[in-house]
N, C-alpha and C positions, 0 to 999 in steps of 0.2 A: 541602702545608700541612704543618708539623711538628707536636710535641705542644703546644709553648709557644702557638704561633700559634693553634690549637685551644683551650689552655683560657681563652687571653685572649679570644678571640672569644665563647666561651659566658659566660665571667663578665662579660662588658661588659651585660648584658643584666639587665633590671629584676628583681630578687628571686629571683635564681638561687641555688642552692646546688651545691656539691660534695660527693659522699658515696660512700662504698666499701661498699654493702649487698651485694654478691657477691663479696667478698674484696679482698686487699689490693691487687690490680692492676688491678681494673674499676672506672674512674672513672665517675659516673653524674652527670649536670646535671639539677637538678629545677628546676620553678618551681611554688611553691606545693604542693609536695610531690609533682608530676607529673614523669614522665621525661621529657625530650625529647633527650636524647644520651647515649651511653656510648661509652666505648672501652677498650681493654686499654693504660695506661699503660707496661707493661713491653716490649710489642712495637710499637705503636701502627702498627699494619699495615691497620685497618679503623675506621669508625665507624659506630656503629648511630643511625639518626636515625626519627622517626615522620613517616610520610607519609598524604595522602590517598589511598586505595586505588587510586584511577585514577591518579593522579599517580605512584604507586608502580609501577604496570604499566608506564607509558610512560616511565619512566625505566630500568626495568630493559630495555625493549626498546631504548632508544636508547643505552645506555652498558653497555660488557661489564663494567666495575667495580661496577655497581650491581645486587645480589643482593637476593633474600628475605630479612628480617632475620634473623640468626644468633641462634638460641636465643630468638627473640621471636615476636610475632604475625605471621605473613607478611603477613597482610592489610594490617595498619596499621605495619610496620616495614619499612626497607631497612637493608642492609649496603652501605656504600662502601667497597671497597677501595682503599686508598691508594696505587696503583701510579704515580700520575704522571697520567693518563690524564684525570682530571677537573680542570680548572683551579680553583684559590683560590677566585675569585671566584663559581664556581658553588656549592662546597662551604660559603661563607658563606650563599650565599641559601639553600642545602638546609636549613642549620642553623638559620637564621632563621623559615624555613617550618615547621620542627619546632616551634620555640618558639611561634611565633604559632598554630600547629594546638593545640597543647596550651594554651594562653591561652583560645582560643576555647571550648574546650570545659570551662573552669572555669565555675562559678556564678557569677550575677550579684553576690554577697557577694564571691566571691574577686576577680573582675574588678576592683571597686570597690577592695577593699584593695589591689589590685595597682596601680592608678592612682595611690593615695594614698600609695605605699610610695616 
């Protein structure tokens, strides 16, 4: 996956915003103000994604490219090193799962607003 593909995949989701809250090179994707993905746009060597804690452990055991979230809560985030060992379809699925996990944690009011957006 290259940076453009990553950006298109994240932006295709409903009510997503792109922000740079951690400096000019750290691109953060949010839904309803909550982060679900981030990466360094200068290097694009890895992406951070939100995960269910149990799923995060399983992914780290199965894939050498999946590590505890760099500079994130290691229980709820993973860092996926983009070394080519994880197929694009899996990366897309993990991005989708991250987005859906964040959406499921929104308040009912926010979820309703998202459906209407």
